[in-house]
C-alpha positions, 0 to 999 in steps of 0.5 A: 505502529504509525505513531510508535515509530513518530509517524502520523495517521492520514485515514480516507474518506470512503469516496477519497478511497473509491476517488482513484484517479485523485488517488496518486495527487491526495497521496503526494499532496499529504505527503504520504510515504508509507501506505498498506493495501489490498492487492486488488485495490493497488491493481485499479491504479494500472501501476501509476507512479504514487509519489510520495510513496517509499514503502508499499505494504499488500495484505490481505489477499496473495500480491498480484504478480506484475504489480508486486512486479512494478512496485518493487522495483521502486519501492520497500514493497511488503507482502503479509498474509494473516487469518483475520481472526488475527491480523493482516499480516501475521508474517511479512515479507519484502517482496523483490522484483 
């Protein structure tokens, strides 16, 4: 979907994914504007600012209410749901703070 919309993918290494403290700088340094992650992973950021993100999508599990409210007040936030044998985002809804 990213390529179809003219976007670029920015894959991360395991070491980059595990370094939560460095992630905001990595996102800013690469100019990442859209990110998809599980709510439990997002929770590790402790509601840090994540510039230059404009769109944040959580998938794979129920969103954590406090994080959803925090990020939805600042970004376009979506939560996707779907059985893993289909896709993580069969249905998608925008979260409202």
